[in-house]
C-alpha positions in Angstrom: 80.7 121.7 78.0 82.7 121.5 81.2 86.2 123.1 81.4 89.3 121.1 82.1 89.2 122.4 85.7 85.6 121.2 86.0 86.6 117.8 84.7 89.5 117.4 87.1 87.3 118.5 90.0 84.7 116.0 89.1 87.3 113.2 88.9 88.7 114.3 92.3 85.1 114.2 93.7 84.7 110.6 92.5 88.0 109.6 94.1 87.0 111.1 97.4 83.6 109.3 97.3 85.4 106.1 96.6 87.7 106.6 99.6 84.6 107.3 101.8 82.7 104.3 100.6 85.6 101.9 101.0 86.0 103.2 104.6 82.4 103.4 105.6 80.1 101.2 103.5 79.8 97.5 104.6 79.3 96.3 101.0 82.1 98.3 99.5 84.5 97.3 102.3 84.0 93.6 101.4 84.7 93.8 97.7 87.8 92.4 96.0 89.0 92.4 92.4 87.6 88.9 92.1 84.1 89.9 93.4 84.0 92.9 91.1 85.1 91.1 88.0 81.7 89.7 86.9 80.0 93.0 87.7 82.6 94.9 85.5 81.8 92.5 82.6 78.1 93.1 83.1 78.6 96.9 83.1 80.7 96.7 80.0 77.9 94.8 78.1 75.3 97.4 79.3 77.5 100.1 77.9 77.7 98.2 74.6 73.9 97.9 74.6 73.5 101.7 75.1 75.9 102.4 72.3 74.0 100.1 69.9 70.7 101.8 70.8 72.4 105.2 70.3 71.0 106.3 73.6 73.6 108.9 74.6 72.1 109.7 78.0 72.3 106.0 78.8 75.9 105.9 77.4 76.8 108.7 79.8 75.4 106.7 82.8 77.0 103.5 81.8 80.4 105.1 81.2 80.1 106.4 84.8 79.5 102.8 86.0 82.5 101.6 84.1 84.6 104.5 85.4 83.5 103.7 89.0 84.9 100.1 88.5 88.2 101.4 87.3 88.5 103.7 90.3 87.4 100.8 92.6 90.2 98.5 91.3 92.7 101.3 91.7 91.6 101.9 95.3 92.0 98.2 96.1 95.4 98.2 94.4 96.5 101.2 96.6 95.5 99.4 99.8 98.2 96.7 99.1 100.7 99.3 97.8 100.7 97.7 94.4 99.4 100.6 92.4 97.0 103.6 92.6 94.9 105.6 90.1 97.9 107.8 89.3 99.9 104.7 88.3 97.0 103.5 86.1 96.8 106.9 84.3 100.6 107.2 83.9 100.9 103.7 82.6 98.4 104.3 79.8 99.8 107.7 79.0 103.3 106.2 78.6 101.9 103.5 76.4 100.0 105.9 74.2 103.1 108.1 73.8 105.3 105.1 72.9 102.8 103.7 70.4 102.1 107.0 68.6 105.6 108.0 67.4 103.9 109.8 64.5 102.4 112.2 67.1 105.1 112.3 69.8 108.1 111.5 67.6 109.4 112.0 64.1 107.8 109.0 62.4 105.6 109.9 59.4 102.5 107.8 58.4 100.3 107.9 55.4 97.0 106.6 56.8 95.3 104.7 59.7 96.4 101.4 58.2 100.0 102.3 58.6 99.3 103.5 62.2 97.9 100.0 62.9 100.9 98.3 61.4 103.3 100.4 63.4 101.3 99.7 66.6 101.7 96.0 66.3 105.4 96.2 65.4 106.0 98.4 68.4 104.3 95.9 70.6 106.6 93.2 69.3 109.6 95.4 70.1 108.2 95.7 73.7 108.7 92.0 74.2 105.6 90.4 72.9 106.3 87.1 71.3 103.3 87.0 69.1 100.9 89.7 67.7 98.1 87.5 69.0 99.1 87.7 72.6 96.9 90.8 72.9 93.7 88.8 72.2 92.2 87.7 75.5 91.2 84.0 75.7 87.9 84.8 77.4 86.5 86.9 74.6 83.3 85.7 72.9 84.3 83.7 69.8 82.8 86.2 67.3 84.7 89.1 68.9 87.8 87.0 69.2 87.7 86.1 65.5 87.5 89.8 64.6 90.4 90.8 66.9 92.6 87.9 65.6 92.0 89.2 62.0 92.7 92.8 63.0 95.9 91.8 64.7 97.4 89.8 61.9 96.3 92.4 59.4 98.4 94.9 61.3 101.6 93.1 60.4 100.5 92.6 56.7 99.0 89.1 56.8 95.8 89.9 55.0 93.9 89.8 51.7 94.2 92.7 49.3 90.6 93.1 48.1 87.1 92.4 49.5 86.4 90.3 46.4 89.1 87.8 47.4 87.6 87.4 50.8 84.1 86.8 49.3 85.6 84.1 47.1 87.0 82.5 50.3 83.5 82.7 51.9 82.0 80.9 48.9 84.8 78.3 49.0 84.2 77.6 52.7 80.4 77.4 52.1 81.0 74.8 49.4 83.3 72.7 51.8 80.6 73.0 54.5 77.9 71.7 52.2 80.1 68.8 51.2 80.4 67.8 54.9 76.7 68.3 55.4 76.1 65.8 52.6 78.5 63.3 54.3 76.7 63.8 57.6 79.9 63.8 59.8 78.9 66.2 62.7 82.5 66.8 63.8 83.7 67.9 60.3 80.4 69.8 59.8 81.2 71.8 62.9 84.7 72.4 61.8 83.7 73.7 58.3 80.9 75.7 59.8 83.5 77.5 62.0 85.5 78.2 58.8 82.4 79.8 57.2 81.8 82.0 60.2 85.5 83.0 60.4 85.5 83.9 56.7 82.3 85.9 57.1 83.8 87.8 60.0 86.8 88.6 57.7 84.5 89.7 54.9 82.6 92.0 57.3 85.9 93.5 58.4 86.8 94.4 54.8 83.4 96.1 54.5 84.0 97.9 57.9 81.2 96.0 59.5 81.6 94.9 63.1 80.3 91.3 63.3 79.3 91.6 67.0 77.4 94.8 66.4 75.7 93.4 63.3 74.6 90.1 65.0 73.4 92.0 68.1 71.3 94.3 65.9 69.7 91.3 64.3 69.1 89.7 67.7 67.4 92.8 68.9 65.3 93.0 65.7 64.3 89.4 66.0 63.3 89.9 69.6 61.1 92.9 68.8 59.4 91.1 66.0 58.8 87.9 68.0 57.4 89.9 70.9 55.1 91.6 68.5 54.0 88.2 67.3 53.4 87.1 70.9 51.4 90.2 71.6 49.2 89.7 68.5 48.6 86.1 69.3 47.5 87.1 72.8 45.1 89.7 71.4 43.5 87.0 69.3 43.2 84.6 72.3 45.7 82.1 70.8 48.7 80.3 72.1 51.7 80.3 69.7 52.0 76.5 69.9 48.4 76.2 68.7 49.0 78.4 65.6 50.2 77.3 62.3 53.4 78.7 60.7 51.2 80.4 58.1 49.2 82.1 60.8 52.3 83.3 62.6 53.9 84.5 59.4 51.0 87.0 58.9 51.9 88.7 62.2 55.6 88.4 61.5 55.2 90.3 58.2 53.2 92.9 60.1 56.1 93.2 62.6 58.6 93.7 59.7 56.5 96.5 58.3 56.1 98.1 61.7 
């Protein structure tokens, strides 16, 4: 592995390249924080995909793309004298030191749950009016549900055992089925949301990330369906001309594969 000096030199090289691109490249010159924003989101999702695929070489590449964006934003900030990369680094360093009194102070903790509770309490002392202020509005709903539950758990608002959460899931499923029987779409949607929220909570107790779990299922379904499409093509058939029974044969093959 690289030494600390190598790491610092590599980061300095990136900063130098960023300076040169901002000064000399027509595309880089034109970029603003607003134009970079959607690209940053895209790069973050690509990093997430690489992590799910456990492709460490790709993780390394995608981390570089994300790091480039961080350096880019800091470069733009320096041009308006608002902040630079040193300010960004120092800001997060100070935050980490403040929020880890069990490492940089004399606070003692028993486990990671106590660390999490301390973290949320420290944030409230910093001026946050609600523990939920740290949950971005723009998060996908599944991710947001998980973050909401993490946040409130950090201040002690939580179930005690997974079994209690599973009972809540079953309760919500029953209420959802009642609304399905009534046929009221608005109330069905509301209860369906409650089912999803309770399932996310149950997954959290089992240490299952709901976004990762669903994305794994998405990828699995895509692979199996594309296998089905390939087999249909080999047999000279269009999917819409096949019966469900015929498609199910290839689907089961895909599962075994």
